[in-house]
C-alpha positions in Angstrom: -67.9 69.7 -66.9 -71.0 67.7 -68.0 -71.6 64.9 -65.6 -72.8 61.5 -67.0 -74.3 58.6 -65.1 -75.8 55.2 -65.7 -79.3 55.3 -67.2 -82.1 54.6 -64.8 -83.5 51.9 -67.0 -80.2 50.0 -67.2 -79.7 50.3 -63.4 -83.3 49.2 -62.6 -83.0 46.2 -65.1 -79.6 45.1 -63.7 -80.5 44.9 -60.0 -83.5 42.5 -60.3 -81.3 40.3 -62.6 -78.6 40.2 -59.9 -81.2 39.4 -57.2 -82.7 36.6 -59.3 -79.2 35.1 -59.9 -78.5 35.3 -56.1 -81.7 33.5 -55.3 -81.2 30.7 -57.8 -77.5 30.2 -57.0 -77.5 30.7 -53.2 -76.8 26.9 -52.7 -73.4 27.2 -54.5 -70.2 27.7 -52.5 -69.5 31.3 -51.4 -66.3 31.5 -53.3 -68.0 30.5 -56.5 -70.8 33.0 -56.0 -68.2 35.7 -55.3 -66.4 34.9 -58.6 -69.6 35.1 -60.6 -70.7 38.4 -58.9 -67.3 39.9 -59.5 -67.5 39.1 -63.2 -70.9 40.8 -63.3 -69.6 43.9 -61.4 -66.5 44.0 -63.7 -68.7 43.9 -66.8 -71.0 46.6 -65.4 -68.1 48.7 -64.5 -66.5 48.3 -67.9 -69.7 49.2 -69.7 -70.8 52.1 -67.4 -67.3 53.2 -66.1 -67.1 56.7 -67.6 -65.7 59.8 -66.0 -68.1 61.2 -63.4 -70.1 58.0 -62.9 -68.3 56.7 -59.9 -71.3 57.4 -57.6 -73.6 55.3 -59.7 -71.0 52.5 -59.9 -70.6 52.5 -56.1 -74.3 52.5 -55.6 -74.6 49.5 -57.9 -71.9 47.7 -56.0 -73.7 48.4 -52.7 -77.0 47.1 -54.1 -75.3 43.9 -55.3 -73.8 43.5 -51.8 -77.2 44.0 -50.2 -78.8 41.4 -52.4 -76.0 38.9 -51.9 -76.2 39.3 -48.1 -80.0 38.9 -48.2 -79.8 35.6 -50.1 -76.8 34.2 -48.2 -78.7 34.9 -45.0 -81.6 32.8 -46.3 -79.4 29.7 -46.8 -80.0 28.5 -43.3 -82.4 29.3 -40.5 -80.0 28.0 -37.9 -77.4 30.8 -38.4 -78.0 34.4 -39.4 -75.5 36.4 -41.5 -75.6 39.8 -39.9 -73.8 42.8 -41.3 -70.6 42.6 -39.2 -70.2 38.9 -40.2 -71.0 39.8 -43.9 -68.3 42.5 -43.8 -65.7 40.0 -42.6 -66.8 37.8 -45.5 -66.4 40.7 -47.9 -62.8 41.1 -46.7 -62.1 37.5 -47.5 -64.0 37.6 -50.8 -63.8 41.2 -52.1 -66.1 42.1 -55.0 -64.8 43.9 -58.0 -64.0 47.6 -57.8 -64.6 50.2 -60.4 -61.6 50.8 -62.5 -61.0 54.1 -64.3 -64.2 55.8 -63.2 
């Protein structure tokens, strides 16, 4: 079976756009940020969600989580958002999952 995956150019274009969005919108409430990022992930998954592309989709999801954690962490110098705390936050506000890939 021929395996297909997301084009490198599309992936490398999408990640900086997500990071820029997180940087600009980090002051918004976390629930609002999660809704917007979930919409972005659903759109990416709908466009790139083909058979055999689940690894690239999960990598994109991980990279979005990394960027979101980074910019949430920079909201305050008083408290740090380490990975265990961020994982608890993800359980409360789960990002979109790939569907049909």
